[in-house]
Phi, psi and omega in degrees: 000135181288147177290149176292141174241142181250149173289136181301144177287137178289144177257358173200157175222144177260125179230115185061235181269359190241141173262130178251128173281136179253126180242127178261106194255132173293168177302319179295316179297320179299313180296316180298326179283350180062036173285156183302135180303322184279349184275148176257344180199162177220148174231125180241097184300313184297340178257353185060048189226134169237123178248134180238129181278127185253085175293156185297333182256017182288124177279159179296322179295321177293324177296319177301315179299317179298317179296314179298321177302315179292326176297321177297323174298319179295320176300317178303314183294314184286345176268003178063027177296333178301319180292323179296322179297327183278345182288155175304131180090341178056209179282159178296166182305320182272061189299315185301312180296320179299316180298315181298317179297322181285320185280337184303311181301313180291328177294313178300317180294321178299320178293321178291323183281349185228069182300329177294325177296315180299315180298318179295310183295330184263001177296134184266358177294135181263000000 
């Protein structure tokens, strides 16, 4: 039986106008960086950085989910939704639908601009 092969993990993603470096961090690296203990990932728009915490029992599929979650945070940041939240009145009552409508275009564009990312995220090898 042939060994499983994995699609290489992306080391950067383009979201909107910005390139984000993706770092796969060991537990020690995570602690040294002083990222929150309870967090599994971080996105720093101003640094163009996505950090993913690599626990010893983390499956590749869970890592893909974690990466996409952080990409959604990056989409939120590049669409300036943070500023909308701070405005008087905040987001409209139907916030979830509004967020999905706003985030869909940059997410779709990020997937189009990063074919290696799509291949990685959709790989079914565990």
